[in-house]
C-alpha positions as CSV (number, residue, x, y, z in Angstrom):
1,M,15.9,-3.2,0.9
2,A,16.0,-0.2,-1.4
3,A,12.7,1.0,0.1
4,A,14.2,0.7,3.6
5,L,17.3,2.7,2.6
6,G,15.1,5.4,0.9
7,M,13.2,5.8,4.2
8,G,16.3,6.4,6.1
9,L,16.3,3.1,8.0
10,D,19.7,1.6,9.1
11,V,19.6,-1.6,7.2
12,E,22.8,-2.8,8.8
13,A,21.5,-2.5,12.3
14,P,21.4,-5.7,14.4
15,E,17.6,-5.4,14.8
16,G,14.6,-6.3,12.7
17,N,12.6,-4.0,10.6
18,M,9.6,-4.9,8.4
19,I,8.9,-3.1,5.2
20,V,5.6,-3.4,3.2
21,D,6.0,-2.0,-0.3
22,I,2.6,-1.8,-2.1
23,G,3.4,-1.2,-5.7
24,G,1.3,-1.3,-8.9
25,G,1.4,-5.1,-9.7
26,S,2.6,-6.6,-6.4
27,T,3.0,-6.1,-2.7
28,E,6.5,-7.0,-1.4
29,I,6.9,-7.7,2.4
30,A,10.4,-8.2,3.9
31,V,12.0,-8.4,7.3
32,I,15.4,-6.8,7.2
33,S,18.3,-7.2,9.7
34,L,22.1,-6.9,9.6
35,G,22.0,-5.9,5.9
36,G,20.1,-9.0,4.8
37,I,16.5,-10.1,4.1
38,V,15.6,-12.6,6.8
39,C,12.2,-13.5,5.5
40,N,9.9,-12.1,2.8
41,N,6.5,-12.6,1.2
42,S,5.2,-11.3,-2.2
43,I,1.7,-11.3,-3.5
44,R,0.4,-10.3,-6.8
45,V,-2.2,-7.9,-5.2
46,A,-1.5,-4.2,-5.2
47,G,-2.5,-0.8,-6.6
48,D,-3.7,-2.2,-10.0
49,D,-6.2,-4.5,-8.2
50,L,-7.6,-1.5,-6.2
51,T,-8.1,0.4,-9.5
52,A,-9.8,-2.7,-11.0
53,D,-12.1,-3.0,-7.9
54,I,-13.3,0.6,-8.4
55,Q,-14.0,0.0,-12.1
56,E,-16.0,-3.1,-11.3
57,Y,-17.9,-1.4,-8.5
58,M,-18.9,1.6,-10.6
59,S,-20.1,-0.7,-13.3
60,R,-22.1,-3.0,-11.0
61,Q,-23.4,-0.4,-8.5
62,H,-23.9,2.7,-10.7
63,N,-24.2,1.2,-14.2
64,V,-21.5,3.6,-15.4
65,R,-18.6,2.5,-17.6
66,I,-15.3,4.1,-16.6
67,S,-11.8,3.9,-17.9
68,E,-8.8,2.7,-15.8
69,R,-7.6,6.3,-15.7
70,M,-10.9,7.5,-14.3
71,A,-10.8,4.7,-11.7
72,E,-7.3,5.9,-10.8
73,R,-8.7,9.4,-10.3
74,I,-11.4,8.2,-8.1
75,K,-8.8,6.3,-6.0
76,L,-6.8,9.5,-5.7
77,H,-9.7,11.7,-4.8
78,V,-11.9,9.4,-2.6
79,G,-9.9,6.2,-2.2
80,S,-9.9,4.9,1.4
81,A,-9.2,1.7,3.3
82,L,-11.6,2.8,6.1
83,T,-15.3,3.7,6.1
84,D,-14.8,6.3,8.9
85,L,-12.1,8.8,8.3
86,G,-13.5,11.4,10.7
87,S,-12.3,14.9,10.0
88,D,-10.0,13.7,7.3
89,A,-12.9,12.7,5.1
90,P,-12.6,13.9,1.4
91,E,-15.5,15.5,-0.4
92,D,-17.5,13.4,-2.8
93,Y,-16.1,13.1,-6.3
94,V,-18.3,13.5,-9.3
95,V,-17.8,10.9,-12.0
96,H,-18.8,11.4,-15.7
97,G,-19.2,8.4,-18.0
98,P,-21.6,6.5,-20.3
99,N,-24.4,4.4,-18.9
100,R,-23.3,0.7,-19.3
101,I,-26.6,-0.3,-21.0
102,T,-27.9,2.8,-22.8
103,A,-24.6,4.6,-23.5
104,L,-26.2,7.9,-22.4
105,P,-24.0,10.2,-20.4
106,M,-24.2,9.9,-16.6
107,E,-23.0,12.0,-13.6
108,V,-22.5,10.1,-10.4
109,P,-21.2,11.5,-7.1
110,V,-19.0,9.0,-5.3
111,C,-18.2,9.1,-1.6
112,Y,-15.2,7.6,0.1
113,Q,-17.3,5.2,2.2
114,E,-18.5,3.3,-0.9
115,V,-15.0,3.2,-2.3
116,A,-13.7,1.8,1.0
117,H,-16.4,-1.0,0.7
118,S,-15.3,-1.8,-2.9
119,L,-11.6,-2.1,-1.9
120,D,-12.2,-4.1,1.3
121,K,-11.4,-7.6,-0.1
122,T,-8.2,-6.5,-1.8
123,V,-6.9,-4.6,1.4
124,A,-7.8,-7.8,3.4
125,K,-5.5,-9.8,1.1
126,I,-2.6,-7.4,1.9
127,E,-3.4,-7.7,5.6
128,N,-3.2,-11.5,5.4
129,A,0.1,-11.3,3.5
130,V,1.6,-9.2,6.3
131,L,0.3,-11.6,8.9
132,S,1.8,-14.5,7.0
133,A,5.2,-12.8,6.9
134,L,5.0,-12.1,10.6
135,E,4.3,-15.8,11.3
136,N,7.6,-16.6,9.6
137,T,9.6,-14.0,11.5
138,P,12.1,-15.2,14.1
139,P,10.9,-14.3,17.6
140,E,13.8,-12.0,18.5
141,L,13.2,-9.9,15.3
142,Y,9.4,-10.1,15.9
143,A,10.0,-8.3,19.2
144,D,11.9,-5.5,17.4
145,I,9.1,-5.1,14.8
146,V,6.5,-4.7,17.6
147,K,8.7,-2.1,19.2
148,N,9.7,-0.2,15.9
149,G,6.4,-0.7,14.0
150,I,6.0,-1.7,10.4
151,Y,7.0,0.7,7.5
152,L,4.8,1.2,4.4
153,S,6.1,2.4,1.0
154,G,4.9,2.4,-2.6
155,G,1.9,4.1,-4.2
156,G,-0.5,1.9,-2.2
157,A,0.7,3.5,1.0
158,L,-1.0,6.7,-0.1
159,L,-4.5,5.1,0.2
160,R,-6.3,7.1,3.0
161,G,-6.5,5.3,6.3
162,I,-4.5,2.2,5.2
163,D,-2.0,2.7,8.1
164,R,-4.8,3.0,10.6
165,R,-6.6,-0.1,9.3
166,L,-3.5,-2.2,9.3
167,T,-2.5,-1.0,12.8
168,E,-6.0,-1.9,14.1
169,K,-6.0,-5.3,12.4
170,I,-2.5,-6.4,13.2
171,N,-2.0,-4.6,16.5
172,I,1.4,-3.2,15.5
173,K,1.9,0.4,14.6
174,F,2.3,1.1,10.9
175,H,4.3,4.1,9.7
176,I,4.0,5.6,6.2
177,A,7.3,6.6,4.5
178,E,7.8,10.3,4.1
179,D,7.7,10.0,0.3
180,P,6.3,6.5,-0.2
181,L,6.1,6.8,-4.0
182,H,9.8,7.4,-4.4
183,S,11.3,5.4,-1.5
184,V,12.6,2.6,-3.7
185,A,14.2,5.0,-6.2
186,K,15.7,7.1,-3.4
187,G,17.1,3.9,-1.8
188,A,18.6,2.7,-5.1
189,G,20.3,6.1,-5.5
190,I,21.8,5.9,-2.0
191,A,23.1,2.4,-2.7
192,L,24.7,3.4,-6.0
193,K,26.3,6.5,-4.4
194,N,27.8,4.3,-1.7
195,V,28.6,1.2,-3.7
196,E,31.4,0.0,-1.5
197,R,29.3,0.2,1.7
198,F,26.3,-1.4,0.1
199,S,28.0,-3.8,-2.2
200,F,26.1,-6.7,-0.6
201,L,22.9,-5.2,-2.1
202,M,24.2,-5.5,-5.6
203,R,24.6,-9.3,-5.6
């Protein structure tokens, strides 16, 4: 609900909106209408899992040991949910780290396509969670969601191509929040400034 407010959605409107918030430890999916959450789904799969996928891939594929921080950097520079980003493709990112077996220093260039492959299973789990939430959505609100699209927030929404991949898979347009990282904080601020209007959120 806070993410929806932070994006500028009218949470009190008599129509359905679906929000997918991909955080660090979990992905929260909710259908909002008339100031309430009609149905929701939460899975413990999110940004931290994407980082772990990259760490595991670099170790298995390139025999290089990298820290969580370095995996995070790879995600920022060449992280992608799609193997074809067209003209938006980032340049390869050079990773430095010790060889897993010999501990000798290594220099490995990483391209976004291989990162997309390594993240595929985790992104697929998020897709399935969205589909599961849609299955439980009342038909009249489902029609609104198809018309309005689905809104993405949280750090995971910054993964290149995630909106395109989800749109292609689910056949409903996905929109990324203007400032996905701070949508929840912004929304909480709006609710606190307008306590009387949004008192139902404080329960």
